[in-house]
C-alpha positions, -999 to +999 in steps of 0.1 A: -117+091-141-101+090-174-079+120-184-080+130-220-047+145-234-045+162-268-013+157-286+004+148-319+033+125-332+052+156-342+069+160-375+053+192-385+052+210-419+074+239-421+058+274-419+055+288-455+081+316-448+105+292-436+102+269-466+110+299-488+138+311-467+154+277-460+151+268-499+173+299-506+197+292-477+201+254-480+195+246-517+181+214-530+211+190-534+221+162-512+251+181-497+227+208-488+205+187-465+208+186-427+240+171-414+241+186-379+267+212-386+246+240-403+257+276-403+243+305-384+217+316-409+202+281-414+202+275-375+185+308-369+157+302-395+149+267-379+150+282-344+124+308-355+104+283-372+105+261-340+095+290-318+065+294-341+052+259-340+056+258-303+036+289-299+009+275-324+006+244-301+003+266-269-023+289-286-042+258-297-043+246-262-026+212-268-018+193-235+016+181-248+040+203-268+065+189-293+096+202-308+081+197-344+111+181-359+114+208-385+151+200-393+143+164-401+150+162-439+149+125-435+119+121-415+122+091-391+158+085-403+170+119-391+187+107-359+208+083-380+214+107-409+232+131-386+253+105-370+292+103-377+290+064-382+264+067-411+267+076-446+235+088-464+232+076-500+206+077-526+170+087-523+145+059-515+107+060-510+094+065-475+071+034-473+044+035-500+037+071-501+052+101-524+078+111-497+113+100-499+145+101-476+182+096-479+193+059-473+212+059-439+240+033-443+256+024-409+293+018-416+308+021-380+297+015-345+269+038-335+272+065-309+245+089-296+249+124-312+229+145-288+212+161-319+177+155-308+184+163-271+197+199-281+164+204-300+144+193-271+163+214-247+156+245-268+118+234-267+119+229-229+130+266-224+097+276-242+073+252-223+060+249-188+079+217-182+051+194-175+037+195-210+069+186-230+067+156-252+097+140-269+095+121-302+117+096-317+115+068-342+110+034-325+141+010-328+123-014-351+113+012-376+147+030-376+165-003-382+140-012-409+147+022-427+184+019-425+210-003-441+237-023-420+272-024-432+287-028-397+271-054-375+263-081-401+233-097-384+198-086-382+193-091-344+227-074-337+217-045-359+183-040-341+201-042-307+228-016-318+198+008-329+182+003-295+214+011-278+219+041-299+183+054-292+186+046-254+217+069-254+198+096-272+169+094-245+195+094-218+206+130-229+170+144-230+159+171-205+131+162-183+099+156-203+063+143-196+058+120-226+079+102-252+063+091-284+082+062-302+069+062-338+068+026-352+051+026-387+073-003-398+055-026-372+024-022-396+041-017-430+069-043-428+057-065-399+085-086-380+086-122-385+085-148-360+113-143-334+119-108-348+086-096-333+098-106-298+131-089-304+114-057-316+095-056-283+125-062-263+142-033-282+113-009-276+112-019-239+149-010-238+144+026-252+114+030-230+135+022-199+158+051-206+132+077-194+109+081-165+083+098-188+052+080-200+061+061-232+035+058-260+044+035-289+026+048-321+022+025-350+003+038-379-011+032-414-031+002-402-033-022-375-006-046-359-008-082-367-020-101-337+013-117-327+031-086-332+007-067-310+007-093-283+046-091-281+043-053-280+023-055-248+052-074-232+073-043-234+072-020-203+054+009-220+025+031-209+004+032-239-002+018-276-014+040-303-040+029-327-046+042-361-084+043-363-083+064-395-067+036-416-081+005-399-109+005-374-120-030-371-086-048-366-074-022-341-106-028-322-102-065-324-067-063-310-078-044-279-109-066-275-088-099-278-055-090-263-063-060-240-041-029-238-020-008-213-037+014-188-032+042-212-041+045-249-035+069-278-063+071-304-054+083-338-087+098-348-077+129-369-062+122-404-027+134-404-025+133-443-059+146-453-066+183-457-103+178-445-105+193-411-125+172-385-152+187-363-143+186-326-177+171-317-171+143-342-138+135-327-154+134-293-181+111-307-154+088-320-137+086-287-171+077-270-178+051-298-144+033-291-148+034-255-184+020-260-170-009-282-146-019-253-174-023-228-162-021-192-126-011-201-118+024-187-083+038-195-064+061-171-052+083-200-065+087-234-042+106-258-062+122-287-039+126-316-037+126-354-030+091-367+001+100-385+028+127-385+014+160-401+043+171-423+021+160-453-005+189-447-005+226-458+007+247-429-027+263-422-045+228-422-021+215-396-028+243-373-065+237-377-061+201-369-042+210-337-071+232-326-096+204-333-076+180-311-074+204-283-111+212-284-120+175-288-101+166-256-118+194-236-152+181-248-144+145-239-134+156-203-166+174-200-187+145-213-168+121-190-174+144-160 
């Protein structure tokens, strides 16, 4: 029987109090952003905020708990932004939305920093152990967001990013699930040859953990060839953004199949309208119905994107909806 698991891709909004406190503590200039060597007051504020968002997830009843990535000034680029081999430069647009990040420019050989691992270790101390979910940018998206001044070749740079992320995952504490966020697979789809290399890079990072690995593209559907190559990677699940593109995502599954597990992005991570749990459950049934005899071992119910776009109160409500929808789906399936 299918197991329904409520979760999110992480990247949460800061609690309102933390926004105010950190604005006073950090300032707003480039040199005030996170670099990995924050002082005690800033570190304490982030720790308190992390404790709060972990508690919110637990109170909501989510099946997987994430750290929340509250320190990530640079959204998906954060793991590079805190690396010694990287210089962060001017502000650039984060895909086609109204958020921005500092351009990470790789100027020396990349080495894992352990920054994300330390955040995850702090989270593990507050969870039951079997519900911990790690979150990282996928290697293709991270290479797409960064600038290379060290390796000199697109394939070599992607390989270096994969090595870097593999090293980061090696340092993680035990975790149940790893979400690799890959919006660039949709927003800046790889060309012929590059699509195969992207799949190999994802496979490499996934191989660094014994946890279930979910690759989560979003803001649309993958091109057919990109999707077909992604299925060659040794991953447990692919995520589908059914908020942004329903038809093409269904087509990919119907035409090319899917892993035994699947992640369904059915709640809108960017819209303040809070979905009804029964409506989410009905969308799950509709998707499964469109796939005929296909039955998945695990279905992850999640927002289609990260939720840092949302007001804090709305984000909390979205988590509660996902948890209740997963419970409803389990009852219906039984």
